[in-house]
C-alpha positions as CSV (number, residue, x, y, z in Angstrom):
1,M,-0.1,0.0,-0.1
2,Q,2.5,2.4,1.2
3,T,4.1,1.8,-2.6
4,V,1.0,3.1,-4.2
5,V,0.9,6.3,-2.1
6,T,4.6,6.9,-3.2
7,Q,4.1,6.0,-7.2
8,Q,0.9,8.4,-6.4
9,A,2.9,11.2,-5.2
10,V,5.4,10.8,-7.7
11,T,3.0,10.7,-10.8
12,N,1.4,14.3,-8.7
13,A,4.3,15.9,-8.7
14,Q,4.9,15.1,-12.6
15,L,1.8,16.4,-13.3
16,Q,1.8,19.4,-11.6
17,T,5.2,19.8,-12.9
18,L,3.9,19.1,-16.4
19,S,0.9,21.8,-16.3
20,Q,3.1,24.8,-15.2
21,Q,5.3,24.1,-18.0
22,L,2.2,24.1,-20.4
23,A,1.1,27.5,-18.8
24,D,4.0,28.9,-20.4
25,V,2.9,27.7,-23.8
26,P,0.4,30.6,-24.9
27,G,3.0,33.2,-23.6
28,L,6.0,31.4,-25.8
29,T,3.6,31.3,-28.8
30,R,2.9,34.9,-28.3
31,A,6.6,36.0,-27.9
32,M,7.6,33.8,-31.4
33,A,5.1,36.1,-33.3
34,E,6.3,39.1,-32.0
35,A,10.0,37.8,-32.6
36,K,9.3,36.4,-36.4
37,V,7.3,40.1,-36.9
38,Q,10.6,42.2,-36.0
39,I,12.9,39.5,-38.0
40,E,10.4,40.6,-41.1
41,R,11.1,43.7,-40.5
42,N,14.5,44.0,-40.0
43,T,15.1,41.7,-42.9
44,S,12.6,44.1,-45.2
45,D,15.0,46.9,-43.2
46,I,17.9,45.5,-44.5
47,R,17.1,44.7,-48.0
48,E,15.9,48.6,-48.2
49,L,19.4,49.9,-47.0
50,Q,20.6,47.7,-49.6
51,Q,19.1,48.5,-52.5
52,T,19.5,52.1,-51.6
53,R,23.2,52.2,-51.1
54,R,23.3,50.6,-54.8
55,L,21.6,53.5,-55.7
56,K,24.5,55.9,-54.7
């Protein structure tokens, strides 16, 4: 019986850890989307600067 109680405690701890990790997913998804937008802007700015330098 003690083994079952110990296993249950371990399982509960693992579930709690997974729940905490999954709670961060929406924030990470938003951060990744924001980073992607910033990268696209930077890439566009770099292309624009390169074209401007070619015109000189």
